[in-house]
C-alpha positions as a printed Julia matrix, in Angstrom:
201×3 Matrix{Float64}:
 -14.62    5.89   -0.85
 -16.53    2.9    -2.2
 -19.04    2.98   -5.05
 -21.53    0.16   -5.59
 -22.79   -0.22   -9.15
 -24.44   -2.75  -11.43
 -25.0    -3.34  -15.16
 -27.45   -0.96  -16.82
 -26.39    2.07  -14.81
 -23.16    2.92  -16.56
 -24.03    6.57  -17.24
 -24.88    7.33  -13.62
 -21.82    5.46  -12.4
 -19.47    7.29  -14.78
 -20.84   10.68  -13.73
 -20.44    9.86  -10.04
 -17.0     8.32  -10.5
 -15.71   11.28  -12.51
 -16.98   13.76   -9.94
 -15.43   11.9    -7.0
 -12.17   11.45   -8.87
 -12.0    15.18   -9.51
 -12.77   16.06   -5.89
 -10.65   13.41   -4.15
  -7.39   14.33   -2.48
  -4.11   12.4    -2.71
  -4.97   10.64    0.56
  -8.28    9.32   -0.77
  -8.77    5.94   -2.42
 -11.68    5.16   -4.72
 -12.91    1.57   -4.89
 -15.6     0.31   -7.29
 -17.68   -2.78   -6.52
 -19.45   -3.79   -9.7
 -22.19   -6.35   -9.32
 -21.03   -9.12  -11.66
 -22.77  -12.01   -9.94
 -24.58  -14.35  -12.31
 -26.93  -15.8    -9.71
 -28.49  -14.28   -6.6
 -28.47  -15.98   -3.23
 -31.35  -18.5    -3.04
 -33.59  -16.19   -0.99
 -33.27  -13.17   -3.31
 -34.31  -12.23   -6.83
 -31.45   -9.72   -6.99
 -27.69  -10.01   -6.5
 -27.55   -6.58   -4.84
 -27.12   -8.01   -1.32
 -23.95   -9.76   -2.44
 -22.63   -6.53   -3.92
 -23.27   -4.66   -0.66
 -21.29   -7.38    1.09
 -18.45   -6.86   -1.41
 -18.44   -3.18   -0.49
 -18.16   -3.81    3.24
 -15.52   -6.48    2.59
 -13.48   -4.03    0.51
 -13.23   -1.61    3.42
 -11.65   -4.2     5.68
 -11.15   -2.56    9.08
 -10.74    0.95    7.66
 -13.31    3.72    7.83
 -15.22    4.17    4.56
 -17.64    6.42    2.75
 -20.16    4.49    0.66
 -22.13    5.5    -2.43
 -24.79    3.85   -4.54
 -24.31    4.65   -8.23
 -27.44    6.84   -8.38
 -26.13    9.3    -5.77
 -25.97   12.91   -6.95
 -23.4    14.95   -5.05
 -23.56   18.54   -3.85
 -20.93   21.04   -4.92
 -17.58   20.41   -3.17
 -18.99   17.22   -1.69
 -15.71   15.67   -0.55
 -14.55   18.68    1.46
 -18.01   19.18    2.95
 -18.32   15.49    3.85
 -14.84   15.44    5.39
 -15.79   18.42    7.52
 -18.79   16.51    8.87
 -16.72   13.37    9.44
 -13.97   15.3    11.25
 -16.51   16.36   13.87
 -17.5    12.77   14.68
 -15.09   10.24   13.08
 -16.26    7.43   15.39
 -19.94    7.77   14.49
 -22.05    6.47   11.63
 -23.06    9.37    9.4
 -25.81    9.52    6.78
 -25.67   12.08    3.99
 -29.02   11.26    2.34
 -32.37   11.07    4.08
 -36.07   11.16    3.24
 -37.42   11.79    6.71
 -40.33   14.2     6.75
 -39.18   16.0     9.88
 -35.72   16.76    8.46
 -37.14   20.12    7.41
 -38.03   21.04   10.98
 -35.5    19.1    13.08
 -32.28   19.56   11.09
 -29.08   17.6    11.74
 -29.46   15.23   14.69
 -28.71   11.83   16.16
 -31.15    9.04   15.36
 -31.34    5.46   16.55
 -29.71    2.98   14.18
 -32.73    0.75   14.66
 -34.56    3.28   12.44
 -31.82    3.49    9.79
 -33.05    3.61    6.2
 -31.41    4.12    2.8
 -27.9     3.21    1.67
 -27.49    5.96   -0.95
 -24.54    7.57    0.88
 -23.23    6.9     4.38
 -20.02    6.75    6.39
 -18.82    3.93    8.65
 -15.97    4.33   11.17
 -13.03    1.94   11.49
 -14.0    -1.72   12.02
 -17.72   -1.05   11.51
 -17.77   -2.36    7.93
 -16.31   -5.69    9.03
 -18.83   -5.92   11.85
 -21.69   -5.14    9.48
 -20.41   -7.69    6.96
 -20.26  -10.39    9.63
 -23.8    -9.61   10.74
 -25.05   -9.7     7.13
 -24.37  -13.45    6.99
 -26.32  -14.07   10.2
 -29.18  -11.87    9.0
 -29.45  -13.83    5.77
 -29.54  -17.15    7.57
 -32.42  -15.91    9.75
 -34.59  -14.94    6.78
 -37.46  -17.36    6.04
 -36.94  -19.68    3.09
 -38.85  -17.63    0.55
 -37.79  -15.46   -2.37
 -37.51  -11.7    -1.75
 -37.75   -9.23   -4.6
 -36.03   -6.47   -2.65
 -32.6    -6.2    -1.06
 -32.97   -5.66    2.71
 -29.49   -4.22    3.24
 -30.77   -1.15    5.11
 -33.1    -3.3     7.23
 -30.15   -5.52    8.05
 -27.99   -2.49    8.93
 -30.78   -1.15   11.14
 -31.07   -4.46   12.99
 -27.27   -4.68   13.39
 -26.99   -1.12   14.67
 -29.95   -1.55   16.96
 -28.45   -4.64   18.57
 -25.16   -2.77   19.03
 -26.94    0.2    20.6
 -25.6     2.62   17.98
 -26.95    5.96   16.9
 -26.14    7.7    13.63
 -25.75   11.35   12.7
 -28.2    12.53   10.05
 -26.7    15.48    8.11
 -29.24   18.18    7.2
 -29.3    19.77    4.69
 -28.41   16.55    2.88
 -25.21   16.63    0.87
 -26.46   13.94   -1.53
 -29.57   13.62   -3.65
 -31.01   10.36   -4.97
 -31.6    10.45   -8.7
 -34.84    8.59   -8.05
 -34.86    6.27  -11.03
 -36.78    3.0   -11.0
 -34.87    0.64   -8.77
 -32.73   -2.11  -10.28
 -33.31   -4.08   -7.09
 -37.1    -4.08   -7.3
 -39.26   -2.72  -10.15
 -41.95   -2.01   -7.55
 -39.82    0.83   -6.21
 -40.71    3.84   -8.29
 -39.12    7.28   -8.63
 -39.65   10.07   -6.14
 -37.42    8.65   -3.42
 -35.64   11.96   -2.98
 -34.38   14.25   -0.23
 -36.43   17.28    0.76
 -33.37   19.12    2.14
 -30.67   18.53   -0.48
 -28.55   21.66   -0.86
 -26.37   21.52   -3.96
 -24.53   24.8    -3.39
 -23.4    26.35   -0.11
């Protein structure tokens, strides 16, 4: 399990870390990638893209479950997430979604080319390394201008689309987004929340 965090979000990070630590089993490892970069890459205003890369790098070739620090977990998250993963360990799985038709369509496969949001997701073995490798190519292809946002989910969607992958969207969602103003871009306001989050079974 890998948590991505950055300065200014210590309270949210500590709450998430404590909850995962309490729920984790002896076989689970918990890695923290804290964004400590002093300067962003030349095309970005934020260092978040570099921190996402650190997360994927930390996984190596192992499978991994990723969390942004503003993820709010359902009750018994780890056991419920493991149950979902056990059904499809070789598939990408998303535990947070804002899609309007989640309410009517439920859990389902979706094309990775439409992937959005990195709040909480699972990658099978070797996928993190593949995504990391593609992140360098994606950056090089970006025009030479400064971006306020971090296009990590757009990059993941392009990578998955080129690979022909689908992902499994878990509904009801097991994770809620706390919906605070984004540290990546002040233009992103609150309200980016799941309509199907179910805290208790």
